[in-house]
N, C-alpha and C positions, 0 to 999 in steps of 0.2 A: 644249145645254150647251157652252160654248166651254173649259170647264177640263178636259175630258176628255184631249185630246194633251198639255196641260200637265201633268197629274196624272201622266199616264204617263212623261213625260219625267223630271219629279221622283223619281217612284219607281224610274227605271232610274238617275238619276243619283246619289242618295242614298249607296248603297254606294260608289261611286268617290270620293264626297266624304270620307266616312269614311275608306277608304283612304289617299288623299292626306295628311288629317291626320294619321293613324297614322306615315306615312312621314316628314312635316315634324317629328313629335316625335322621330322615331329620329334623323333628322339633326340636330336641335338638340342631343340628348343626346350624340351622338358628337361633334361639333362642341365642346360645352363640355368634354368628357371629354379631347379631343385639346389644346384651349386650356390646360386645366389641366395636363397632362403637360407641354407646351411650357414654361409659367411655370414650374412646378418644376424643371425643366432649367435654366432660365436663374437659378435660386436669387434669384428676386424676393421681396423681403418682402411678407407680406399686410399690409393698412391695419391691421388690428388690433395687429399686433406693432409697426408703425410709430409708432402712436398711444400706445402703452404705454413705449415707449423716448422719445419725445418728452415725455411726461410727466415721466418719469424725469430726464430732462435739464434740464427747467424747475425741478423740485425741487431737483436738485443744484446750478443756478445761485441759486436764491433763498437755500439754506443757504450758499452760497459768500460772497454779499452779505452775508448777517448776520454770518458768522464776520469778513469782511473789516473791518465796521464795529464788532465787539468788540475786534478787535486794535487798531484805531486808537484807539478808546477807550483801552486799555489802556496803549498806548505813550503816547497823551497824559498820561496819568495818572502813569506812570513818569517821564517827562520833566517834569512838575511838580513832584514830588517830590524830583529831582534838583538843580532849583534851588535 
């Protein structure tokens, strides 16, 4: 059987592969934690917060446009009565 030496190598390398995957996960976790601390230190706005404020600004702009139209209509009405 030609799978004998390959099976032995596979069995020997399996724990090393698992250990390497564990180390990789730890490194990724540490990197993400450090990146989050770094970004928090920079006072960067999160995407969700940005989107919420953006929606509020759009709503406020729409309300301002509607109020401006009402004011213009009322002024036109007053001007017509004054004549």
